[in-house]
C-alpha positions as CSV (number, residue, x, y, z in Angstrom):
1,X,22.8,25.7,18.8
2,X,19.0,26.5,19.0
3,X,17.4,28.6,16.3
4,X,16.9,31.4,18.8
5,X,20.4,31.7,19.2
6,X,20.1,33.4,15.5
7,X,16.6,34.9,15.6
8,X,16.8,36.5,19.1
9,X,20.7,36.6,20.3
10,X,22.2,37.4,16.9
11,X,19.4,38.8,14.5
12,X,21.8,41.0,12.5
13,X,24.4,38.3,11.8
14,X,24.6,37.3,8.1
15,X,25.0,33.6,7.9
16,X,24.4,32.8,11.6
17,X,23.2,29.3,11.2
18,X,26.4,28.4,9.4
19,X,28.6,30.4,11.6
20,X,27.2,28.7,14.7
21,X,27.7,25.4,13.2
22,X,24.0,24.5,12.3
23,X,21.0,24.8,14.1
24,X,18.9,22.1,16.2
25,X,15.2,22.2,16.1
26,X,14.2,20.3,18.8
27,X,10.4,20.5,17.8
28,X,11.3,18.7,14.7
29,X,13.1,15.8,16.3
30,X,10.7,12.7,16.7
31,X,13.1,11.2,19.6
32,X,13.5,14.5,21.7
33,X,12.3,14.2,25.1
34,X,12.4,16.2,28.5
35,X,10.9,13.5,30.5
36,X,12.7,13.1,33.8
37,X,13.8,16.8,33.7
38,X,12.1,19.6,35.7
39,X,11.0,22.9,34.4
40,X,10.5,21.6,30.7
41,X,14.2,21.4,30.6
42,X,15.2,24.8,31.1
43,X,18.3,25.3,33.5
44,X,21.3,27.5,33.9
45,X,24.5,26.2,32.1
46,X,27.0,24.8,34.6
47,X,30.0,26.7,33.5
48,X,32.2,27.2,36.6
49,X,35.4,28.5,35.0
50,X,33.4,30.6,32.3
51,X,31.5,32.4,35.0
52,X,34.9,33.8,36.3
53,X,34.8,35.8,33.0
54,X,31.4,36.9,33.1
55,X,30.2,34.2,30.6
56,X,26.9,32.1,31.1
57,X,23.5,31.6,30.1
58,X,20.6,29.2,30.1
59,X,20.0,26.0,28.1
60,X,17.1,23.7,27.1
61,X,18.1,20.3,28.1
62,X,16.6,17.1,26.8
63,X,17.2,13.6,25.8
64,X,17.7,12.6,22.1
65,X,19.3,10.0,19.8
66,X,22.9,10.8,19.0
67,X,25.3,9.6,16.2
68,X,28.6,11.2,15.6
69,X,29.7,11.6,12.0
70,X,27.5,11.6,8.9
71,X,24.2,10.0,8.6
72,X,24.7,6.4,7.5
73,X,28.3,6.2,8.9
74,X,29.3,3.2,11.0
75,X,29.6,5.2,14.2
76,X,27.2,3.9,17.0
77,X,24.0,5.5,17.5
78,X,23.0,6.1,21.3
79,X,19.4,6.6,22.4
80,X,18.6,8.9,25.3
81,X,21.5,11.0,25.4
82,X,21.5,14.2,27.1
83,X,21.8,17.5,25.1
84,X,21.8,21.1,26.0
85,X,20.4,23.5,23.5
86,X,21.9,27.1,23.8
87,X,20.4,30.1,22.4
88,X,22.5,32.8,23.8
89,X,25.4,34.9,22.9
90,X,28.3,34.2,25.1
91,X,28.9,30.7,23.5
92,X,28.9,31.0,19.8
93,X,29.6,27.3,19.1
94,X,28.4,24.1,21.0
95,X,30.6,21.6,22.4
96,X,31.0,17.9,23.0
97,X,31.6,16.9,26.6
98,X,34.4,14.3,27.1
99,X,33.7,13.6,30.9
100,X,32.7,9.9,31.6
101,X,30.7,11.2,35.1
102,X,27.3,11.1,35.1
103,X,25.0,14.2,35.3
104,X,22.1,14.9,37.6
105,X,19.7,17.8,37.8
106,X,17.6,17.9,41.2
107,X,17.9,14.2,42.1
108,X,21.1,12.8,42.8
109,X,19.5,9.3,43.0
110,X,18.9,9.6,39.3
111,X,22.3,10.0,37.4
112,X,22.3,10.4,33.8
113,X,25.2,8.8,31.8
114,X,27.4,11.1,29.7
115,X,28.1,10.2,26.0
116,X,31.4,8.4,26.8
117,X,29.8,7.0,29.9
118,X,27.1,5.4,27.6
119,X,29.8,4.2,25.3
120,X,31.6,2.3,28.0
121,X,28.4,1.1,29.6
122,X,27.1,-0.5,26.4
123,X,30.7,-2.1,25.8
124,X,31.2,-0.3,22.5
125,X,34.5,1.1,23.8
126,X,37.0,-0.7,26.0
127,X,37.8,2.2,28.4
128,X,36.6,5.7,29.3
129,X,39.9,7.3,28.0
130,X,40.1,9.2,24.8
131,X,42.5,11.1,22.7
132,X,42.2,14.3,20.5
133,X,44.3,15.9,18.0
134,X,43.4,19.2,16.1
135,X,45.1,18.7,13.0
136,X,46.0,21.3,10.5
137,X,43.8,21.4,7.4
138,X,45.7,24.2,5.9
139,X,49.0,22.3,5.3
140,X,49.9,20.3,2.2
141,X,49.0,17.6,2.4
142,X,46.3,18.6,5.0
143,X,46.4,16.8,8.5
144,X,42.9,16.1,9.4
145,X,41.8,16.3,13.3
146,X,41.2,13.2,15.2
147,X,38.9,12.0,18.0
148,X,39.5,8.7,19.6
149,X,37.0,7.1,22.1
150,X,38.3,4.2,24.4
151,X,42.1,4.7,23.5
152,X,44.4,6.8,21.3
153,X,45.8,6.6,17.9
154,X,49.7,6.1,18.2
155,X,50.2,7.4,14.6
156,X,49.1,10.8,15.9
157,X,51.8,11.6,18.3
158,X,55.4,11.3,19.2
159,X,55.8,8.5,21.8
160,X,59.1,10.2,23.0
161,X,57.5,13.4,23.8
162,X,54.0,12.1,24.9
163,X,52.9,12.5,28.6
164,X,52.3,9.0,29.9
165,X,50.1,9.8,32.9
166,X,48.1,13.0,33.9
167,X,46.3,13.0,37.3
168,X,42.8,14.5,37.6
169,X,41.7,16.7,40.2
170,X,39.1,16.2,42.8
171,X,37.0,18.9,42.1
172,X,34.8,17.5,39.1
173,X,34.1,20.9,37.8
174,X,37.7,21.7,37.0
175,X,39.4,18.2,37.1
176,X,41.6,18.3,34.2
177,X,44.2,21.0,34.7
178,X,47.3,22.0,32.9
179,X,50.5,23.9,34.0
180,X,51.9,26.4,31.7
181,X,55.7,26.9,32.2
182,X,56.3,29.4,29.5
183,X,55.1,30.4,26.1
184,X,57.5,31.8,23.4
185,X,57.3,32.5,19.7
186,X,59.8,32.4,16.9
187,X,60.9,36.0,16.5
188,X,64.6,36.9,16.9
189,X,65.1,38.8,20.1
190,X,61.5,38.8,21.3
191,X,60.7,38.4,24.9
192,X,58.5,35.5,25.9
193,X,54.9,35.9,26.1
194,X,54.7,34.0,29.3
195,X,57.9,33.9,31.6
196,X,56.5,32.6,34.8
197,X,54.2,29.4,35.3
198,X,50.6,29.3,35.7
199,X,49.6,25.9,37.4
200,X,45.8,26.2,37.5
201,X,44.7,26.5,34.1
202,X,41.6,24.7,33.8
203,X,40.7,22.5,30.4
204,X,36.9,22.1,29.5
205,X,36.5,18.6,28.5
């Protein structure tokens, strides 16, 4: 999140920098660059599904060095990764894109690798697969979240109930879809929250 996300978009929110997951000052990064990007990096966010809800905005795009985890951790450091700095109000927190597909702005002949694509390209992971579990830190003992690149952590799920294969859609803007068949909650005699299936629910990744 850019500092303008607090100073301009949410000037009256107490604790805004912490609430928005921290701020990124691109002018203080020695490796930030907008080379190869027109318009000084300012473009509209590509939010196909969110636009249906009236959510959108702009972002300053640029390249920077990225390392996940804490400084000094053993996670790989990748140079020249594409970052979108958001300063609007519609999207309160940032996100980490998990698509292995490349990006482009105005030149389709100059593809830009995604973070996962860069990991695979540099042979730092064995594939472009990934696995995520949200965890439950409030439990005793706490169960922490997990994000695995290039595979999955078999200790994180029940193999007997796991989906073995999920096909991707042809539309790259909504290629990971989930079909919800029903939603119920554990109260005696309560009707289901969702009684009929929804088969075109898009998952942003």
